VOBA-1610 file (N, C-alpha, C; in pm, whole numbers, padded with zeros to 5 digits, always signed):
BEGIN
Unk-02463+12132+02728Unk-02597+12117+02674Unk-02684+12048+02776Unk-02830+12063+02754Unk-02924+12000+02845Unk-03007+11900+02765Unk-03018+11778+02816Unk-03101+11681+02749Unk-03245+11694+02792Unk-03340+11663+02698Unk-03482+11670+02726Unk-03544+11533+02706Unk-03656+11511+02769Unk-03727+11385+02752Unk-03875+11412+02772Unk-03957+11361+02677Unk-04102+11374+02685Unk-04144+11518+02709Unk-04092+11606+02628Unk-04123+11749+02637Unk-04095+11800+02778Unk-03978+11768+02829Unk-03931+11816+02959Unk-04012+11763+03076Unk-04082+11651+03059Unk-04159+11593+03168Unk-04088+11466+03214Unk-04037+11463+03339Unk-03972+11341+03388Unk-04077+11237+03425Unk-04060+11116+03377Unk-04155+11009+03400Unk-04096+10902+03489Unk-04177+10848+03579Unk-04133+10734+03657Unk-04125+10612+03566Unk-04070+10502+03617Unk-04055+10383+03534Unk-04190+10330+03488Unk-04289+10328+03577Unk-04422+10278+03541Unk-04490+10369+03440Unk-04476+10501+03461Unk-04537+10595+03367Unk-04470+10585+03230Unk-04338+10568+03229Unk-04267+10552+03103Unk-04314+10428+03029Unk-04339+10320+03103Unk-04387+10197+03040Unk-04524+10219+02976Unk-04609+10296+03041Unk-04741+10325+02986Unk-04729+10409+02860Unk-04643+10509+02863Unk-04623+10595+02746Unk-04566+10514+02629Unk-04471+10427+02658Unk-04413+10344+02551Unk-04519+10252+02492Unk-04603+10196+02578Unk-04710+10110+02529Unk-04810+10189+02446Unk-04839+10311+02485Unk-04930+10397+02408Unk-04873+10425+02269Unk-04742+10444+02262Unk-04676+10464+02133Unk-04693+10340+02043Unk-04679+10222+02103Unk-04698+10099+02027Unk-04841+10087+01975Unk-04937+10120+02060Unk-05078+10113+02020Unk-05105+10207+01904Unk-05049+10328+01911Unk-05068+10425+01804Unk-05007+10375+01673Unk-04889+10315+01681Unk-04826+10262+01560Unk-04907+10148+01500Unk-04965+10065+01584Unk-05043+09951+01535Unk-05166+09996+01458Unk-05223+10109+01498Unk-05341+10157+01425Unk-05304+10258+01316Unk-05174+10273+01291Unk-05127+10357+01182Unk-05133+10505+01207Unk-05137+10546+01335Unk-05144+10688+01368Unk-05004+10748+01375Unk-04994+10873+01338Unk-04863+10940+01341Unk-04819+10967+01484Unk-04913+11002+01571Unk-04881+11032+01710Unk-04986+10970+01802Unk-04945+10928+01923Unk-05042+10873+02018Unk-05131+10983+02076Unk-05244+10942+02127Unk-05339+11035+02188Unk-05369+10991+02330Unk-05451+11072+02399Unk-05489+11038+02535Unk-05565+10906+02541Unk-05642+10876+02435Unk-05712+10747+02431Unk-05614+10631+02428Unk-05504+10647+02357Unk-05401+10543+02355Unk-05338+10527+02492Unk-05318+10637+02562Unk-05260+10631+02696Unk-05353+10557+02791Unk-05483+10586+02783Unk-05578+10516+02869Unk-05583+10368+02836Unk-05584+10335+02708Unk-05583+10194+02669Unk-05459+10124+02725Unk-05344+10188+02712Unk-05220+10131+02765Unk-05227+10117+02916Unk-05283+10217+02983Unk-05295+10213+03129Unk-05380+10094+03173Unk-05494+10075+03106Unk-05584+09964+03142Unk-05517+09830+03115Unk-05451+09818+03001Unk-05387+09692+02965Unk-05277+09653+03062Unk-05213+09752+03124Unk-05098+09722+03210Unk-05135+09711+03357Unk-05265+09717+03388Unk-05308+09697+03525Unk-05311+09548+03556Unk-05262+09507+03675Unk-05265+09365+03709Unk-05406+09310+03720Unk-05501+09395+03761Unk-05642+09355+03769Unk-05727+09463+03704Unk-05808+09422+03608Unk-05892+09519+03538Unk-06004+09567+03630Unk-06036+09695+03623Unk-06146+09749+03702Unk-06278+09728+03630Unk-06383+09719+03704Unk-06517+09708+03647Unk-06597+09830+03687Unk-06681+09890+03602Unk-06700+09845+03465Unk-06576+09868+03379Unk-06568+09799+03268Unk-06451+09807+03182Unk-06435+09949+03130Unk-06310+09997+03132Unk-06279+10131+03086Unk-06241+10125+02938Unk-06324+10186+02855Unk-06299+10186+02710Unk-06298+10331+02664Unk-06184+10383+02620Unk-06176+10523+02577Unk-06249+10547+02445Unk-06292+10670+02428Unk-06354+10712+02303Unk-06253+10792+02224Unk-06196+10731+02122Unk-06090+10797+02046Unk-06137+10913+01963Unk-06267+10930+01945Unk-06316+11037+01856Unk-06292+11176+01914Unk-06281+11187+02046Unk-06263+11318+02108Unk-06133+11321+02188Unk-06033+11250+02139Unk-05908+11239+02211Unk-05819+11360+02183Unk-05721+11383+02271Unk-05628+11494+02256Unk-05487+11437+02240Unk-05394+11514+02184Unk-05257+11464+02167Unk-05193+11428+02300Unk-05109+11325+02297Unk-05046+11279+02421Unk-04956+11385+02480Unk-04893+11468+02396Unk-04803+11570+02450Unk-04878+11667+02541Unk-05004+11696+02507Unk-05082+11784+02593Unk-05117+11715+02723Unk-05146+11586+02715Unk-05176+11509+02834Unk-05054+11505+02927Unk-04935+11487+02870Unk-04814+11483+02951Unk-04786+11618+03017Unk-04812+11725+02945Unk-04795+11858+03005Unk-04887+11878+03124Unk-05012+11834+03109Unk-05108+11845+03220Unk-05064+11759+03338Unk-05016+11637+03309Unk-04969+11549+03415Unk-04847+11609+03484Unk-04759+11672+03405Unk-04642+11737+03463Unk-04679+11851+03556Unk-04781+11927+03519Unk-04825+12037+03605Unk-04883+11983+03737Unk-04955+11872+03729Unk-05011+11812+03850Unk-04899+11766+03943Unk-04798+11700+03885Unk-04685+11652+03967Unk-04611+11770+04029Unk-04592+11875+03952Unk-04521+11992+04003Unk-04599+12057+04117Unk-04729+12070+04101Unk-04812+12132+04203Unk-04809+12053+04334Unk-04791+11921+04324Unk-04787+11836+04443Unk-04646+11824+04500Unk-04549+11882+04433Unk-04413+11872+04479Unk-04348+11739+04450Unk-04398+11665+04351Unk-04343+11535+04316Unk-04240+11550+04204Unk-04128+11478+04213Unk-04021+11495+04114Unk-04049+11430+03980Unk-04143+11336+03974Unk-04170+11264+03850Unk-04319+11246+03830Unk-04356+11228+03703Unk-04494+11194+03669Unk-04511+11043+03686Unk-04609+11004+03764Unk-04639+10863+03785Unk-04771+10829+03714Unk-04809+10700+03708Unk-04938+10666+03647Unk-05056+10741+03710Unk-05046+10772+03839Unk-05156+10843+03905Unk-05171+10984+03849Unk-05058+11049+03819Unk-05067+11182+03759Unk-05125+11174+03618Unk-05094+11067+03546Unk-05153+11048+03413Unk-05304+11034+03423Unk-05351+10959+03524Unk-05494+10941+03542Unk-05561+11075+03572Unk-05497+11156+03657Unk-05553+11288+03687Unk-05568+11371+03560Unk-05465+11370+03477Unk-05471+11446+03352Unk-05578+11391+03259Unk-05600+11260+03261Unk-05703+11200+03176Unk-05843+11229+03228Unk-05853+11281+03350Unk-05983+11318+03407Unk-06017+11465+03382Unk-05930+11537+03315Unk-05958+11678+03284Unk-06082+11688+03197Unk-06153+11799+03213Unk-06276+11819+03136Unk-06250+11832+02987Unk-06129+11883+02951Unk-06099+11899+02809Unk-06046+11770+02746Unk-06056+11659+02821Unk-06016+11528+02770Unk-06133+11431+02785Unk-06247+11459+02720Unk-06367+11377+02741Unk-06350+11232+02698Unk-06264+11205+02602Unk-06248+11067+02556Unk-06199+10975+02665Unk-06128+11030+02763Unk-06080+10949+02875Unk-06150+10983+03006Unk-06193+11107+03022Unk-06257+11148+03147Unk-06388+11074+03170Unk-06472+11063+03065Unk-06602+10998+03081Unk-06592+10851+03121Unk-06512+10769+03051Unk-06502+10629+03092Unk-06440+10612+03230Unk-06347+10697+03267Unk-06288+10687+03400Unk-06390+10724+03508Unk-06471+10825+03479Unk-06577+10862+03574Unk-06681+10751+03587Unk-06709+10685+03475Unk-06802+10572+03479Unk-06746+10456+03559Unk-06612+10448+03565Unk-06548+10343+03645Unk-06539+10381+03792Unk-06591+10497+03829Unk-06596+10537+03969Unk-06485+10630+04013Unk-06406+10682+03920Unk-06297+10771+03957Unk-06342+10917+03943Unk-06287+11001+04028Unk-06315+11144+04019Unk-06185+11221+04028Unk-06184+11340+03970Unk-06063+11422+03970Unk-06020+11453+04113Unk-06113+11492+04196Unk-06080+11527+04335Unk-06029+11405+04411Unk-06094+11290+04390Unk-06056+11170+04464Unk-05916+11122+04429Unk-05882+11123+04299Unk-05750+11076+04258Unk-05643+11174+04304Unk-05673+11303+04298Unk-05577+11402+04347Unk-05550+11382+04496Unk-05654+11358+04571Unk-05637+11337+04714Unk-05553+11213+04742Unk-05577+11107+04667Unk-05500+10985+04685Unk-05353+11007+04648Unk-05330+11083+04542Unk-05192+11109+04500Unk-05117+11190+04604Unk-05187+11279+04675Unk-05121+11360+04776Unk-05098+11280+04904Unk-05189+11186+04935Unk-05173+11102+05053Unk-05064+10998+05030Unk-05057+10944+04907Unk-04959+10841+04873Unk-04863+10897+04768Unk-04762+10970+04810Unk-04668+11029+04715Unk-04590+10923+04640Unk-04536+10958+04525Unk-04461+10861+04446Unk-04338+10811+04519Unk-04294+10691+04482Unk-04180+10630+04550Unk-04050+10702+04518Unk-04041+10762+04402Unk-03919+10834+04366Unk-03909+10960+04451Unk-03819+10961+04547Unk-03808+11070+04643Unk-03687+11156+04610Unk-03708+11286+04618Unk-03596+11377+04597Unk-03506+11371+04719Unk-03381+11331+04699Unk-03287+11322+04810Unk-03239+11458+04853Unk-03175+11461+04969Unk-03121+11589+05017Unk-03005+11631+04927Unk-02981+11759+04926Unk-02878+11812+04839Unk-02744+11746+04868Unk-02677+11708+04759Unk-02547+11642+04771Unk-02440+11730+04706Unk-02443+11855+04740Unk-02345+11948+04686Unk-02207+11910+04736Unk-02117+11883+04645Unk-01982+11843+04684Unk-01900+11804+04563Unk-01785+11747+04590Unk-01694+11705+04483Unk-01675+11554+04493Unk-01706+11484+04385Unk-01696+11339+04384Unk-01551+11294+04368Unk-01519+11175+04417Unk-01383+11120+04395Unk-01349+11104+04248Unk-01451+11076+04164Unk-01427+11061+04020Unk-01376+11192+03962Unk-01440+11301+03998Unk-01396+11432+03949Unk-01256+11465+03999Unk-01230+11436+04126Unk-01098+11463+04182Unk-00990+11383+04109Unk-01024+11258+04074Unk-00927+11174+04003Unk-00896+11231+03865Unk-01001+11276+03794Unk-00981+11332+03661Unk-00901+11462+03668Unk-00942+11551+03758Unk-00870+11678+03773Unk-00727+11654+03820Unk-00708+11558+03910Unk-00574+11525+03958Unk-00485+11472+03847Unk-00543+11390+03759Unk-00467+11339+03645Unk-00420+11454+03557Unk-00508+11551+03533Unk-00469+11667+03454Unk-00358+11747+03521Unk-00368+11763+03654Unk-00266+11840+03726Unk-00130+11770+03723Unk-00130+11638+03744Unk-00004+11564+03747Unk+00062+11565+03608Unk-00016+11537+03503Unk+00041+11536+03368Unk+00091+11676+03330Unk+00020+11780+03373Unk+00065+11916+03347Unk+00196+11947+03418Unk+00208+11900+03542Unk+00332+11922+03617Unk+00450+11851+03551Unk+00425+11730+03500Unk+00532+11655+03433Unk+00574+11726+03303Unk+00477+11786+03233Unk+00513+11863+03114Unk+00594+11987+03152Unk+00561+12047+03263Unk+00630+12169+03306Unk+00778+12141+03337Unk+00803+12033+03410Unk+00942+12004+03449Unk+01019+11935+03338Unk+00949+11889+03235Unk+01014+11826+03119Unk+01108+11714+03163Unk+01054+11627+03253Unk+01136+11520+03308Unk+01161+11410+03206Unk+01058+11380+03124Unk+01071+11275+03023Unk+01033+11332+02886Unk+01129+11389+02814Unk+01100+11450+02684Unk+01037+11353+02584Unk+01070+11225+02594Unk+01014+11128+02500Unk+00865+11102+02523Unk+00816+11145+02638Unk+00675+11122+02671Unk+00590+11247+02652Unk+00639+11342+02575Unk+00565+11466+02556Unk+00429+11440+02491Unk+00424+11354+02389Unk+00299+11329+02318Unk+00194+11266+02410Unk+00223+11153+02478Unk+00120+11095+02567Unk+00085+11187+02683Unk+00185+11257+02738Unk+00155+11347+02850Unk+00066+11463+02805Unk+00092+11514+02685Unk+00007+11622+02633Unk-00135+11573+02610Unk-00148+11452+02555Unk-00281+11394+02535Unk-00355+11381+02666Unk-00287+11324+02768Unk-00351+11304+02898Unk-00388+11439+02960Unk-00297+11534+02952Unk-00321+11666+03011Unk-00441+11734+02947Unk-00445+11737+02815Unk-00553+11806+02745Unk-00686+11736+02767Unk-00688+11602+02753Unk-00814+11529+02767Unk-00866+11538+02910Unk-00780+11519+03010Unk-00825+11525+03149Unk-00879+11664+03184Unk-00807+11767+03141Unk-00854+11903+03169Unk-00982+11936+03093Unk-00994+11881+02971Unk-01115+11905+02892Unk-01236+11839+02959Unk-01221+11715+03007Unk-01331+11647+03077Unk-01365+11722+03205Unk-01263+11775+03273Unk-01288+11855+03393Unk-01374+11976+03359Unk-01345+12042+03247Unk-01425+12159+03208Unk-01568+12118+03172Unk-01585+11999+03113Unk-01720+11952+03083Unk-01800+11931+03211Unk-01734+11877+03314Unk-01802+11859+03443Unk-01845+11993+03501Unk-01757+12092+03491Unk-01791+12225+03542Unk-01906+12286+03463Unk-01905+12263+03332Unk-02013+12311+03246Unk-02147+12253+03291Unk-02152+12122+03311Unk-02277+12058+03350Unk-02316+12094+03492Unk-02218+12112+03579Unk-02246+12156+03716Unk-02315+12291+03716Unk-02274+12380+03624Unk-02339+12510+03614Unk-02486+12497+03582Unk-02518+12410+03484Unk-02659+12385+03453Unk-02735+12338+03577Unk-02678+12239+03645Unk-02749+12176+03757Unk-02766+12271+03875Unk-02661+12348+03905Unk-02668+12438+04020Unk-02776+12544+04001Unk-02780+12606+03884Unk-02882+12709+03859Unk-03021+12646+03855Unk-03031+12525+03800Unk-03161+12456+03800Unk-03208+12431+03942Unk-03117+12392+04030Unk-03154+12368+04170Unk-03201+12498+04235Unk-03130+12606+04211Unk-03169+12736+04267Unk-03302+12782+04208Unk-03330+12740+04083Unk-03454+12782+04018Unk-03575+12699+04051Unk-03556+12591+04129Unk-03671+12512+04172Unk-03669+12365+04137Unk-03573+12320+04055Unk-03567+12179+04018Unk-03480+12104+04119Unk-03543+12048+04221Unk-03470+11976+04326Unk-03423+11838+04282Unk-03475+11789+04169Unk-03438+11655+04124Unk-03290+11644+04087Unk-03225+11755+04055Unk-03084+11748+04017Unk-02997+11705+04133Unk-03043+11733+04256Unk-02965+11689+04373Unk-02971+11538+04388Unk-03092+11483+04373Unk-03107+11339+04385Unk-03034+11266+04273Unk-03024+11329+04156Unk-02955+11265+04043Unk-02804+11270+04057Unk-02753+11345+04156Unk-02609+11352+04177Unk-02537+11450+04087Unk-02612+11540+04022Unk-02550+11634+03930Unk-02469+11742+04002Unk-02493+11758+04133Unk-02424+11863+04207Unk-02293+11814+04268Unk-02246+11698+04226Unk-02122+11643+04278Unk-02010+11644+04175Unk-02034+11702+04058Unk-01934+11708+03951Unk-01892+11570+03901Unk-01977+11472+03922Unk-01944+11334+03884Unk-01994+11305+03744Unk-01903+11285+03645Unk-01949+11260+03508Unk-02022+11127+03494Unk-02001+11034+03587Unk-02071+10905+03581Unk-02219+10919+03611Unk-02258+11034+03663Unk-02400+11060+03694Unk-02477+11111+03574Unk-02406+11146+03466Unk-02475+11202+03352Unk-02567+11100+03290Unk-02678+11148+03231Unk-02778+11057+03175Unk-02729+10987+03050Unk-02627+11043+02984Unk-02574+10981+02863Unk-02424+11005+02858Unk-02349+10914+02917Unk-02205+10930+02926Unk-02140+10932+02788Unk-02201+10861+02692Unk-02144+10857+02557Unk-02146+10996+02493Unk-02261+11063+02500Unk-02272+11196+02441Unk-02195+11300+02522Unk-02182+11279+02653Unk-02121+11380+02738Unk-01969+11372+02741Unk-01915+11251+02743Unk-01771+11235+02763Unk-01704+11168+02644Unk-01755+11051+02603Unk-01686+10970+02503Unk-01675+11042+02369Unk-01790+11086+02314Unk-01786+11151+02183Unk-01706+11281+02183Unk-01721+11369+02285Unk-01636+11489+02286Unk-01487+11457+02284Unk-01447+11354+02360Unk-01305+11318+02362Unk-01261+11262+02227Unk-01345+11175+02166Unk-01312+11117+02036Unk-01298+11226+01931Unk-01394+11319+01924Unk-01387+11428+01826Unk-01266+11516+01852Unk-01232+11532+01979Unk-01117+11613+02015Unk-00989+11553+01957Unk-00977+11421+01969Unk-00856+11353+01923Unk-00852+11337+01772Unk-00969+11320+01710Unk-00970+11295+01566Unk-00954+11421+01483Unk-01028+11525+01519Unk-01028+11641+01431Unk-01008+11774+01497Unk-00981+11773+01627Unk-00962+11900+01695Unk-01088+11982+01708Unk-01205+11913+01700Unk-01333+11982+01714Unk-01385+11960+01855Unk-01418+12068+01923Unk-01458+12060+02063Unk-01610+12050+02074Unk-01660+11928+02091Unk-01803+11910+02119Unk-01833+11964+02257Unk-01944+12035+02276Unk-01973+12089+02408Unk-02015+11983+02509Unk-02053+11863+02462Unk-02095+11759+02555Unk-02230+11794+02618Unk-02263+11729+02726Unk-02383+11767+02798Unk-02482+11656+02813Unk-02520+11623+02934Unk-02621+11521+02955Unk-02676+11526+03096Unk-02706+11644+03146Unk-02780+11651+03271Unk-02926+11676+03235Unk-03013+11598+03295Unk-03156+11617+03266Unk-03211+11725+03358Unk-03271+11825+03300Unk-03332+11934+03376Unk-03483+11927+03358Unk-03555+11927+03468Unk-03701+11928+03465Unk-03746+12074+03456Unk-03760+12124+03334Unk-03795+12265+03316Unk-03933+12299+03371Unk-04020+12199+03381Unk-04153+12227+03436Unk-04146+12259+03585Unk-04037+12222+03652Unk-04024+12251+03794Unk-03963+12389+03820Unk-03908+12451+03717Unk-03848+12583+03735Unk-03956+12689+03753Unk-03924+12790+03831Unk-04028+12886+03870Unk-04074+12976+03756Unk-03983+13015+03668Unk-04020+13107+03560Unk-03944+13070+03433Unk-03986+13131+03323Unk-03914+13114+03197Unk-03773+13173+03207Unk-03760+13280+03284Unk-03629+13342+03300Unk-03531+13245+03366Unk-03579+13168+03462Unk-03493+13068+03525Unk-03452+12961+03423Unk-03545+12923+03337Unk-03515+12823+03235Unk-03405+12874+03142Unk-03413+13000+03103Unk-03308+13059+03020Unk-03176+13066+03095Unk-03184+13100+03223Unk-03063+13110+03304Unk-02994+12975+03317Unk-03072+12868+03327Unk-03014+12733+03335Unk-02932+12705+03210Unk-02985+12741+03093Unk-02912+12717+02968Unk-02785+12801+02961Unk-02788+12921+03014Unk-02670+13007+03013Unk-02564+12963+03112Unk-02606+12893+03217Unk-02513+12859+03325Unk-02402+12766+03278Unk-02432+12674+03185Unk-02328+12585+03135Unk-02218+12659+03062Unk-02251+12740+02961Unk-02148+12822+02896Unk-02075+12914+02994Unk-02146+12958+03099Unk-02079+13042+03199Unk-01967+12964+03268Unk-01991+12835+03295Unk-01886+12751+03353Unk-01769+12736+03258Unk-01799+12715+03130Unk-01692+12706+03030Unk-01615+12838+03021Unk-01687+12949+03031Unk-01622+13080+03024Unk-01528+13102+03143Unk-01566+13053+03260Unk-01478+13065+03376Unk-01348+12986+03354Unk-01360+12867+03294Unk-01240+12789+03261Unk-01154+12865+03160Unk-01218+12926+03062Unk-01147+13005+02961Unk-01075+13122+03026Unk-01143+13190+03120Unk-01082+13303+03189Unk-00959+13259+03269Unk-00969+13142+03332Unk-00856+13092+03411Unk-00734+13068+03322Unk-00757+13012+03203Unk-00647+12987+03110Unk-00590+13119+03059Unk-00678+13213+03023Unk-00631+13343+02976Unk-00550+13414+03083Unk-00597+13408+03208Unk-00523+13471+03318Unk-00388+13405+03336Unk-00382+13272+03318Unk-00255+13202+03331Unk-00153+13251+03229Unk-00197+13273+03105Unk-00106+13321+03002Unk-00063+13465+03028Unk-00156+13547+03073Unk-00120+13687+03101Unk-00014+13693+03210Unk-00034+13617+03317Unk+00062+13616+03428Unk+00195+13558+03382Unk+00190+13449+03305Unk+00314+13383+03262Unk+00398+13473+03173Unk+00334+13541+03078Unk+00411+13627+02989Unk+00458+13754+03060Unk+00376+13801+03154Unk+00416+13920+03230Unk+00539+13890+03316Unk+00540+13770+03374Unk+00652+13731+03462Unk+00764+13663+03386Unk+00751+13655+03254Unk+00853+13589+03170Unk+00877+13445+03216Unk+00765+13377+03247Unk+00776+13240+03301Unk+00777+13134+03192Unk+00753+13173+03067Unk+00753+13076+02957Unk+00896+13057+02910Unk+00945+12934+02922Unk+01083+12903+02884Unk+01085+12783+02791Unk+01203+12753+02740Unk+01216+12634+02655Unk+01193+12506+02735Unk+01214+12513+02866Unk+01194+12394+02948Unk+01049+12361+02974Unk+00961+12461+02975Unk+00819+12434+03003Unk+00728+12469+02885Unk+00788+12486+02767Unk+00709+12529+02652Unk+00602+12426+02615Unk+00630+12295+02640Unk+00530+12193+02608Unk+00405+12207+02696Unk+00425+12247+02822Unk+00310+12269+02910Unk+00224+12382+02856Unk+00285+12494+02821Unk+00208+12607+02771Unk+00146+12579+02634Unk+00211+12490+02557Unk+00150+12450+02429Unk+00022+12373+02454Unk+00027+12282+02552Unk-00096+12207+02587Unk-00202+12300+02642Unk-00161+12396+02724Unk-00256+12492+02780Unk-00316+12580+02670Unk-00236+12611+02568Unk-00287+12689+02455Unk-00394+12612+02379Unk-00372+12481+02362Unk-00473+12397+02296Unk-00603+12397+02377Unk-00590+12389+02508Unk-00710+12394+02593Unk-00784+12526+02576Unk-00709+12637+02572Unk-00773+12766+02550Unk-00845+12773+02416Unk-00783+12712+02315Unk-00846+12705+02182Unk-00975+12625+02188Unk-00972+12509+02255Unk-01092+12425+02267Unk-01202+12494+02346Unk-01162+12565+02453Unk-01263+12638+02532Unk-01331+12744+02448Unk-01252+12817+02369Unk-01308+12920+02281Unk-01403+12858+02180Unk-01361+12746+02121Unk-01441+12676+02021Unk-01575+12634+02082Unk-01570+12566+02196Unk-01693+12515+02259Unk-01784+12629+02302Unk-01725+12737+02351Unk-01806+12849+02400Unk-01885+12913+02286Unk-01817+12942+02176Unk-01884+13004+02061Unk-01986+12908+02001Unk-01946+12784+01982Unk-02035+12686+01921Unk-02160+12664+02004Unk-02143+12651+02134Unk-02257+12618+02220Unk-02354+12733+02236Unk-02311+12854+02204Unk-02401+12970+02214Unk-02477+12998+02085Unk-02455+12915+01982Unk-02533+12931+01860Unk-02679+12897+01887Unk-02774+12973+01832Unk-02917+12947+01857Unk-02969+12830+01772Unk-02907+12715+01789Unk-02942+12595+01714Unk-03003+12494+01810Unk-03116+12432+01776Unk-03177+12331+01864Unk-03075+12227+01908Unk-03075+12198+02037Unk-02981+12103+02093Unk-02862+12168+02158Unk-02839+12296+02130Unk-02729+12371+02191Unk-02784+12469+02293Unk-02698+12513+02384Unk-02745+12600+02492Unk-02792+12735+02442Unk-02737+12781+02331Unk-02784+12908+02277Unk-02932+12904+02243Unk-02977+12790+02189Unk-03120+12775+02163Unk-03198+12759+02293Unk-03134+12692+02391Unk-03202+12673+02519Unk-03235+12804+02587Unk-03158+12908+02560Unk-03185+13038+02620Unk-03316+13097+02568Unk-03343+13080+02439Unk-03464+13138+02381Unk-03580+13039+02377Unk-03553+12913+02398Unk-03658+12810+02385Unk-03780+12833+02474Unk-03764+12872+02601Unk-03884+12890+02684Unk-03980+12995+02633Unk-03932+13087+02550Unk-04014+13198+02505Unk-04079+13171+02368Unk-04052+13054+02311Unk-04106+13019+02180Unk-04239+12947+02193Unk-04323+12950+02090Unk-04449+12873+02092Unk-04420+12723+02107Unk-04517+12651+02160Unk-04496+12509+02185Unk-04461+12433+02058Unk-04520+12470+01947Unk-04494+12397+01822Unk-04347+12405+01784Unk-04283+12521+01806Unk-04141+12535+01777Unk-04058+12452+01874Unk-04097+12454+02002Unk-04022+12377+02101Unk-04032+12227+02073Unk-04149+12183+02034Unk-04168+12042+02004Unk-04085+12002+01881Unk-04085+12088+01780Unk-04004+12061+01661Unk-03857+12054+01696Unk-03811+12146+01780Unk-03670+12148+01820Unk-03634+12023+01898Unk-03723+11979+01985Unk-03698+11858+02062Unk-03686+11737+01972Unk-03770+11733+01871Unk-03774+11617+01782Unk-03655+11611+01688Unk-03609+11728+01643Unk-03504+11730+01541Unk-03375+11795+01590Unk-03361+11811+01722Unk-03243+11876+01776Unk-03113+11806+01741Unk-03114+11672+01747Unk-02993+11596+01716Unk-02951+11618+01571Unk-03048+11618+01480Unk-03018+11641+01339Unk-02962+11782+01317Unk-03015+11877+01393Unk-02967+12015+01378Unk-02821+12026+01419Unk-02784+11959+01529Unk-02644+11962+01574Unk-02554+11896+01470Unk-02598+11780+01419Unk-02519+11712+01316Unk-02503+11800+01192Unk-02608+11877+01161Unk-02601+11968+01048Unk-02496+12076+01069Unk-02486+12127+01192Unk-02386+12228+01222Unk-02245+12173+01200Unk-02222+12051+01250Unk-02089+11993+01236Unk-02060+11957+01091Unk-02162+11918+01017Unk-02142+11888+00875Unk-02101+12015+00799Unk-02165+12126+00833Unk-02130+12253+00768Unk-01987+12293+00803Unk-01950+12281+00931Unk-01815+12317+00972Unk-01711+12225+00910Unk-01750+12102+00881Unk-01654+12005+00830Unk-01637+12016+00678Unk-01750+12039+00607Unk-01747+12029+00460Unk-01756+12163+00387Unk-01811+12266+00451Unk-01827+12395+00383Unk-01709+12484+00420Unk-01614+12491+00330Unk-01487+12558+00360Unk-01501+12705+00399Unk-01582+12786+00328Unk-01592+12927+00367Unk-01644+12946+00510Unk-01745+12867+00546Unk-01800+12877+00682Unk-01697+12830+00783Unk-01631+12717+00752Unk-01530+12664+00843Unk-01416+12764+00864Unk-01370+12823+00756Unk-01259+12918+00767Unk-01298+13041+00849Unk-01418+13091+00825Unk-01464+13208+00900Unk-01479+13176+01049Unk-01529+13055+01076Unk-01549+13015+01215Unk-01414+13004+01287Unk-01318+12938+01224Unk-01188+12922+01289Unk-01113+13054+01300Unk-01134+13145+01206Unk-01074+13278+01218Unk-01128+13349+01342Unk-01258+13332+01367Unk-01318+13391+01486Unk-01258+13330+01613Unk-01241+13198+01613Unk-01188+13131+01731Unk-01045+13177+01759Unk-00964+13185+01654Unk-00826+13229+01674Unk-00820+13376+01715Unk-00916+13456+01670Unk-00920+13595+01715Unk-00949+13602+01865Unk-01035+13512+01913Unk-01068+13509+02056Unk-00947+13463+02137Unk-00879+13358+02090Unk-00763+13310+02165Unk-00651+13415+02166Unk-00636+13485+02056Unk-00534+13591+02052Unk-00569+13702+02150Unk-00699+13737+02158Unk-00743+13839+02253Unk-00719+13795+02397Unk-00717+13664+02419Unk-00692+13611+02554Unk-00543+13602+02585Unk-00460+13643+02490Unk-00317+13639+02512Unk-00254+13505+02480Unk-00324+13422+02405Unk-00273+13290+02369Unk-00216+13297+02227Unk-00086+13281+02210Unk-00027+13289+02076Unk-00077+13176+01985Unk-00111+13209+01863Unk-00157+13109+01768Unk-00051+13003+01743Unk+00075+13043+01743Unk+00183+12948+01720Unk+00186+12840+01828Unk+00157+12880+01951Unk+00154+12782+02060Unk+00039+12684+02043Unk-00075+12732+01991Unk-00188+12642+01968Unk-00148+12534+01868Unk-00086+12574+01757Unk-00046+12476+01656Unk+00064+12383+01709Unk+00153+12437+01792Unk+00256+12355+01853Unk+00194+12250+01944Unk+00094+12291+02021Unk+00027+12197+02109Unk-00049+12090+02032Unk-00115+12130+01924Unk-00186+12032+01840Unk-00087+11933+01778Unk+00030+11981+01743Unk+00133+11893+01688Unk+00180+11793+01793Unk+00191+11838+01917Unk+00231+11748+02027Unk+00127+11641+02057Unk+00003+11665+02014Unk-00103+11567+02039Unk-00113+11463+01930Unk-00035+11476+01828Unk-00039+11378+01718Unk+00037+11254+01758Unk-00033+11141+01754Unk+00028+11015+01794Unk+00128+10967+01689Unk+00099+10993+01561Unk+00189+10949+01454Unk+00216+11065+01360
//
């Protein structure tokens, strides 16, 4: 999955502080949403030295803050800047369709051309670093842990350690697949024009670089161990405003599931080769049971993540083509929508049964015996 912030507009620390202050101002006056006038008020209040004449916005002709942020994002993108800074906010507040802020700023001696020129001469401090395409030691350690635990299951050296080894093998390989999933998002975003993913370290397969490690790694692992439900994870921030076209934005959303699908294909190919060569024996059956569980989880995550539900990649594919009002609603209630999906799968038996029947049909088509899946799940039970 891809996380969003401020309607896909990345904000610098100073700009974020101004936006947060504008939200506070709006709440104090009992407004449902902040406006451009609130942003200007926040901007003036947070200046170390007030400019003269005093800048006082006219709230009667103000526009929603989300529109102001979109305009500021376009200005930053046109200048090649990775984030919206206070200067980009000022430029957006000088737009002709924002008279509540444009007029007082012009009275204070600012002009649209002048601020734009200054922003181009003095670029923001947040600099896009050079591409860091590579493999991080953290990813190598996780993948290596999965490989070693898998090898120990294969040789069946310590039969009494089957349960912990299976747990380590499945969890390490699952986290590895999550890294590949997020790498797919980041790589296509970089190719599509969002250079900020390189500076964020998303191209190094390092899960510690994710914007929300809890949602990306911790919760998927916890759900995996508690109920056998494969959360798709996801926490790479993509600046969709920097992507060249809507098609690229859709491709970014598809790239994550494509990474999961490649992992699924690798597992399916492993089973086809193993059964063809008669390599599955009583001595290594625990390894293939763990691998069968991984195939089941990959199938689960792939189908689930392609559902057209806000917050999931399936919705991300169609999101760029929807009206802004739908996109804004999805951004605001995406988390609730995901929780609703899991609630339905957990409590609505007919839907749950149909969903799991589909998953088992996919694993069977991949050559993964259902009996091995249940055997592997049994091996993961601590008690």
